N, C-alpha and C positions, 0 to 999 in steps of 0.2 A: 693306294690311296686313300685318302680319308673318304666317306661318303659323300657326295654331292646329291642333295634333293631335287630333282629336277621336277619343277610345277607341270602337269598333265597338258599344261595350256602351251608349251616352250616348242620352240618353231622344231625346224630340222637336226637333226642332231649334228654333231658338227664331224667333217670330212677329217677334217686333220685328226679326232681325236684315235681314228681307227689307228691310226702310225702311231699313237703313244705305247710304250710299253707300258703294260701293267704296274708297273714297279716307279715309273717317273712319274714326279710329283712336279706339275704343273706350280708356279710359284706365281710367273709375272702374264701379265694380259698381252705382255707385247707378243709371246707366243703364238696371240692369232694375228697379229699386223697383218697386212697385207689381203685378208682373203674380199674386200672391198675393191674393187679395181679402181685407178686413180682414175677420171676424166678430168682434164683443166684443155685449154680456161673457161669460165664460168662464161656462159654466149651471153654476145650482148641484145640486149631488145631489139628491135625493128617494128615491132607493132605490127602485125601482122592481120588480113582480114579487117574487121570494123575497127580494131585500134588503131589506124594509121593515124588519124586524127587525132586523136588523144596524145599519140607520140609527139606526133610535131608539137603542140601545145608543152608536151611537157621537158622535148628539149629544151624549148626556148625560156622557160622559166629556170630549169636546172644551168642553162648557160651566164645566167645572170646572178646564179649563187657563188658564195664564197666557199672556201673550205669548210668552214667550220658550218656552214649552215646545212652543207651539204652532207655533213657525218649526223648535224642533231637528227635528221632524219632518220636517222638507222637504229637507231635506240630510243628507249622510252623513257620516259621522268615522271616526277612525282607531282600531280595536277593539286596547287589548292583552291583549284574553281567547281570540280564536279567528282562525282565518284566512281568515274571509269576504270575499267582492270586496267588497261592501258593507254596511255597520251605519249605524241608526238607532237613537240612544241609547235606555234604558229614562227609563221615566216613573216611579220608585219610590213614589210615595206614592201614585197612583192603579191599580197593577198593572200597570202596562203593561210588560213585560221589555226592550220592540226587539224589532231586527228584525236578522236574517244575511239577505244575499241572496247567491247564489251560482251560479256557471255549470252546467250550460248545460244543452241539450236532448236531452243522448244519454247523459246519467247523469253523477254528480260529479261534477268536476274535481277537480285536486289536491289529492289525499285517498289513505287507504290502507283498504283494505276495506270497497270496492265494485267494484261491475259495469261492464265495459264495454260499452255497447247498443247496436245496428246505429244508424246513424244515421238522422235522416228520409229521406233519399233511399233508403236501402236499403229500410224503413218504404213510402216513396210506392211503390215498384216492386213490391210484394206485396199491391196493392191492397187493401189486407184493413183494414177498421174494426175488425173485432173483433179483431183482432192490435194496431192503432193504441194501443185501450183497455189492454190486457191490459200492453203494455209502458208502459205511462205507468202504468199504477198499481205496478208493479215497481220503476219510476225513482223514484218519486212515496214510493214506502215507503224507500226509501234515501235521500230528501232529509230527511225527515222526521226519520229516525234521527239525521242529521246534525246535528239542529236548524237545516236551514233553512226558514226562513220563506217567502222567494219565491225560486222556480227560474227562473233569467235562461232561460228559453226557454217556449214551442217556437218555431218559427222558421218565419215564414210569406212573410216579408221580408228578403233578396229572393227574388221570387219565381220567378226565374231566366230574366229575359229573354234576356241572352246566358248564350252555354255557358263564357265565360273567368271566368265572376264568380266569386272567391277563396271565397266561402260557399254558394254554389249546393247543397254537399252535405248544409249541416244545415238546411234545409227538405224538404221534400215530393215538391213537381211546382213545373214552373212553367204544370200548369191551374191555373188558380184555386178550380174546382170539386173537384176531388181533393183538391187542398192543404185546401181550405174542410172538407171530409170527413174528412179525417185528423185537423186540429187540433181539430175539435172533439171527437171522441173524445180524445184525446191531455190537453185541459185538463179533459174530464170525469175520466178515470182518476187524474192528475195530484194534483187535486183532490176526489178520492174520499177522500184521505190526508190532509188536510185542508192540505197546499202549495199557497200561489197563483203561479199561473204568471204570467210577464210575458209576454206575446206580442206578440213580435217580426221587425222593425225598422220601424214604422210612421213612413215607407212610402216606396216606389218608393226603397230600398235597394240599389241595383242593380249596384253596382261597389265595389271597394276601394278603387283610383284615386284618389286624392286626394279624398275620402273625409271628412279632417278639412281647415282651411285649417293651411297650412303657408311655410316659406321653401326656395324651389330654391337650385340650384345657383348662381345666378346673384346670388341674393339679392332676388329677389324675392319678394314676397309671395303666394300663392295661393290663393283662395277656394276654400272645398270644392263639389265639384260639384255642380250643379241636376239633377234629374229634374223634366223638364217635362214636363206630364203633362193630357191634356183629360179635361174631366167624364165622357167617356163611358169613356175606356180606365179612368181611376181605378174609377170603380164595376164594369165589369164585367171587371178583370182585376186591379189592387190593391189594391183595398178589400175584394174579395168573400171571400178567406180571414179577413182581420180581424174580417167580420161573425159569421163562425162562430162565431169565437173568443170575443166577445164574447156570440153567443148562447148559447155552453154553459158562461159566465160568469164567463170569466178574471177574477183579479180585476187584474190589472194588465196597463197596453200600455208599450212602452218605445219612443219618440220616437226617431228616427236620426241618424245622424253628418251625411248631405245634406242640403242646400237641398232647396224643394218649390219650382217655378215662381220660384225664386231668394231663397226668406225658408225658413231655416233649420229643419230640423222639428223640434225641440224649442222652438219659440219661433215655430210654423206657427197662425195663430190659423185660418184657413183648416180646417187639417185637425184640428189638436185638438181648438176648439172647436167647427167646424162639423159637420166629418166625424163627428168621433169620439164626442164628446157630445151631441151634438144631435141628427144623422140617425141614427145607431145608439145613441144612449141608454145610453152606456156609464156605469155606475153606482162604478166602481172610479177606481186612480187611475192616471197617466202620469207613469213615470220616465224619466230622462234614459240614454241611453246615454252608457259614463262618458267624463266630459270634452266632451261634447255640448252642453254649457249655454253660450251667448255672451252673455248679454246676462240682466239682473238683473229690472226693472219689468214688460218688455217682454214676457218668456220667462213669469212669472208671468200677466200680463194673458192671454197666449196659449191658455193650458191648464195648464200641466207643472206636475207638483206635488211632486215629488221631483226632486232631483239629484243624480248621483252620480259621483265616489264622495265627492266632498265639493261644495261650492256653487264654490270658487273665487274667496270673495269677494265673487262677486255677491249674496250671500242671507247669513242671520245675520243678523250686526250690522245689514247695509244694509237686509235686508228688514224687518226692525223698524220701524226708520229709517223706510223708503216706505210703512208701514203709517200711524206716527205721521201721518207730514204728506201722508198722505192721497194719494198716489202711489199706491198697492194700498189698494183699499180694503178694511176688516175680514171682510167677507162671501166677499173671495178666498181668506184664508189661513184663515177659517172652515171652508171646501169644502175645502179642499188637506186638511186635517187631517180633518176629518172620511173623507173620501173614504178616506185609507191607514186611519183604526183601522176604517173600514164592513168593510173589506175583510179586514182581521184577524178580528174578530166573525164575518164570512160564512164564514171557512172554519174557525171552532173552535177558532183556536188561543188561545183564553183559556181552555179546559178542558183540562189535563193535557197540553200540548203540550212536546215537549221544551225545554230552554233555550237561547235560539240560539247557533249555532254550537259546540253540545258536543261534535259529533264534528269541528270543522274547527280544526285544531292551529295558533297562529301559525306555527309554525317544525317543520314537518315533521319537520328534521333534527335535531331533538333529543327528548330523554324526554318523551312525551306517553298520555295516553289511550287505549287501542286501543277505534274504537266502532265496531263489527263490522255494517255496514249491510246486509249480503246476507241475503236471504231464499233458502231451496234451491228453493222453489217458481218462482225465479227462471230456472232453469234450465232451465227447458221451455217458457218465453216465451223465452227468449234463441238457443234451437235450432230453435223454430218461425220467429222473426223473420229469421233465417240463411237457412233453409231456403227460406223463401217469398221473399226479395227477389230470388232468382239471377234472371240474365235470360239465358237459354239464346239467342245469337243466330243462331246457323248450326250445325247438326249433322248435316254432311256423310257419307252412307250408315251413319247410326245409331253412330256414335262413340260416343257414349254414351248410357247407361252403360257406363262401359268391363267387359270381361267375361272375366273371370278370366284377366290378364292373367300370363304369365311374368316378364315380363322391361319396367320402366319406366323412362326416362332423363330426368331434372329438370334445366329449365335456369332462370336468370332470377335477380336482384336479389334478386325480390319472394317467393323460397321458403322464404328463412327469417327466423326472427325478429332483430329488430335485433340490435347485438353490447349495447346498453345499454339497461336499461329502469328506472331509478334516479335521485330525484329531487336536485338538485343546488340550489345557492341564485343567487338569483336568477332571470334570466330565463331559466330553461333550458329542455331542448329536452320533458323528462319534463314539466314544468307545463302543457305548450301542444301537444303531441301531436306533438312534432317528432322522435323515435326515431330515425325513418329518415331524415331530411331534416335541413335545414341550418336549426336558430331563425335566425341571423344574415340567412337571407333576408328574414323578417318582419319582425324588429324595427324598421325605418325605418316599415313602417307604421307599428306600434304608436305608437310614437313623435314621429310624426308628420315625420320628417326625411326627405331627400331620400335616393332609393332609386340604392344606387350599386353593389349586390354583384346580379351576373345573377343573375336565377331560374330555377330548376332544373323541367322538366317532370315532375319525376321524384322520388320519393323513394329515391335507392340503396340506403339502409342496409338494405332490410333489409322485411317486411313492413308497411305501412300498419296502426296499428288507428284510427286516427281521421286525418280531418285535420283541419289545424293551430289553431291559435289558441284563442279563448275556448269554443268548443264541443267540444272536445278532452274525451276520458272517462281515466279513471284505470283500465284493468282489473287484476285483482287475478292475474291469468295470463295471456300470451299460448300458443297453442296455432298455430304457424305451419302453413303449407300443408305443408311437409318433415317434421317433427314429427307432421301428424297422417298422413300417409301412408309415416313409417318405420311407424308401428305396425297400419295398415291391410297394409302387405306383411309384417311378421310372422305376421298372422294368415293370409294368405292366401296365404302360403310365395310371396310373390313377392319378384324380385331387383328392386333399388333402385339405379342409378346416376343420377350429379352432377355439375353442374359450374358452379360458383356466381360462380368466379372466372373463367375465359374469358370472352370473350364476342364479337362480330360474327363476325370470320372465322376464329377461333381456338377456337373450343369445335368438339368432334367427339362422334361420335356413335355408340354400336354399333347394328351392324348388323341385331342377331337383336331387338331394340327394338319392341315390339309397340304401343306408343305413345310420344310424346316431348311431354312436359307442358311449356309453357315460362311462367314467373310473371314476369307485368310489371307496373307503375300507373301510374297517373296523380293525382299531387298536387296538390291544394289548400288555401289557408287564407286565412284572416281578412289583413290587414294587406298582400296584393298579388292582382292578379289574374293568371289564369295568362296565359302570353304565345304562347299555340298551341291547337292541342288534337290535335298527335300530338307522337310525339318520335322523332328522328332515330335514338339509341340502340337505343331500342327495336326501330325496326323492323328495325334493322339486326342486331338480335340473333334476331330471330326468323323472317326472310329464314335465316339461317346456318342453323339448325336444320331449319328447312321443308324448303332445300334436300336434306337428307339424312336426312331420315323421313318415308315418305310420311302415317303419321299424325300430323301435329303435332295438339297442342290447344293454345291460347294460353288462359291465364287472365289480363285483367286488372284489375285492381283498381284503381276509380276513384272516385275524389271531385267528379267532373263527368265530362260525355261528354269521348269523345276517338275519334280516329280512326288508323286502321290502314294504313297501305300494304304487304299482307302476304299473299303469297299463299298460306295457309296453309288445310288441306284444315276446320277446324273451328276457329269462337271463341268460346269460353265465356266471358261477360262478367260479373262479379259486380260490383255497386255496391259493397256495403259491407258490415262485420260485424267483430265483432272476437276471432271466435274457430271458426280455422280447421279446427278437427277438424271442426267440425259443416258446412263448408263442401265438405269431401271427400265428408261422406255425403251432403251432398246433390246433389254431381257423379254419387255410383256409385247415388241412387234418382230420376236424369230420365230 
């Protein structure tokens, strides 16, 4: 067999391969068919618990719909009136205004007049359920003001099985109990605003590499990665936080790009029909991740209820044809429509909810109505979250908090704000959280094309506001470490020296410095996995400063775990936040 490079974050090795002769060449994916048990038919939702009234209303509305109207609820359209990530069309004659689906779990992405909230990873580091609820309540209010019906978050998959995963920063923790506890409060806080949460990505979505089918540089078709998970691991690890989200009443679950035991996540009857809708008794509907639908009839029968951003021809007229010829029973389409409308009713969106996408301009670069979604009360929530998510890894000689320093010397590429924080046409840096990074590194992963651009371990162009991808947010302002320390220095009559240009062995240190602060980061993004856990460039910078300054403090802004080979006296690790002024306050109070 030709050698197969297995990423360290691959799931359980395929049991079937053990039985394969070393000389046998597997040339077709059909070899692995049947490893995910079939579970049919898709359970019909009945509206258990406090969903019963919403189901009665939904069933009454669906009973009045034509076949095409039911079908049109199941796949997205391109809107000419808003810039939402996904849209479901209105049924005006029945008083249904349609739905706006928008990213993501850390704040409203790709729009103006919103806050940037600490990421899931940062909240996870706080271990504070009350904080998780308050953060979600504040974020949910902004989504509602912008006319977002379904927020595409929170994230509990990836769970974070492997530290190099590109999207670990979006979730709370790789401990399923902690992740479940915090997602419960996040669902509750968000939906207390009447906004439907889309808890994602269901399930086993533990890597970005090969997440979608693609063609490699050799012209070969490469199928999406399969997460092969045994029953016990599934229930005790990966399913656990989803169970808590369902228990909290999440109205939507997003199925994942990857395959599960060699069956696509959005056409996997075992996970959707069996685990989610039967075992967990899920009342809401299942939406595909964007372009994660790979079949028509089979995905409908397997439990998928809505395809985004459209059905790529799998549904629409083909679904209605399948209904007419009996390939898909009418009861399945009725259930799909009922689950969608029931979620809308369950959150009270039929009563006084903003019009879909009212604050999401089609093109942010042209004149549009300003919808300010921010609430002054959220400032305290953001501050508390920024402080409580800090992790003080090491504090030799009680270096922190700083004690009235006369001279501080600052170094590192993460200290200053990025040089640009401005929207651009197309797949720009601002839209996907790459203000300090290189958006070109992620585009192959977004588009499913071969990765030919080297992936960096860091975002070298300034402090990072979020990780990259659909989980990025759009803060109203950026107060970088340098900005905050300048303000502190003015108040305390402290001298500040800095060098953000020279690195490695070229930066010098004033010998009278009370402390030297070195700001570095570890960047991660949707679309690719990290290539390692440490960065030689950053290590060289830290080592150079530490050789010259006996009181060196390293601040690492990390989207995911990192290691350092640096003999520094103090390592202060900050996992995530958007407002560094509050991070500096937190350092002073540690």
